[in-house]
Every structure is written in C-alpha cells, then in structure tokens.
C-alpha positions in Angstrom: 0.0 0.0 0.0 1.2 3.6 -0.6 3.0 5.3 2.2 0.5 8.2 2.0 -2.4 5.8 2.7 -0.5 4.3 5.6 0.1 7.8 7.0 -3.6 8.7 6.7 -4.6 5.5 8.6 -2.1 6.3 11.4 -3.4 9.9 11.7 -7.0 8.6 11.8 -6.0 6.1 14.6 -4.2 8.9 16.5 -7.3 11.2 16.2 -9.6 8.3 17.3 -7.4 7.6 20.3 -7.3 11.3 21.2 -11.1 11.5 21.0 -11.4 8.4 23.3 -8.9 9.9 25.8 -10.9 13.2 25.7 -14.1 11.3 26.4 -12.6 9.4 29.3 -11.5 12.6 30.9 
C-alpha cells in the first residue's frame, strides 16, 4: 500500500485515540 495511505490510517488512529482519551477525561 502507498505510504500516503498508511500515514492517513495512522493519523486517523491517533485522532480516534485522542477522542477516546478526551471522552474518558
């Protein structure tokens, strides 16, 4: 898979994790 696609997936995971952390707090 292209590196760009991988980067997008990683960014989405980071955003999702950040949202979860915000909700927990």
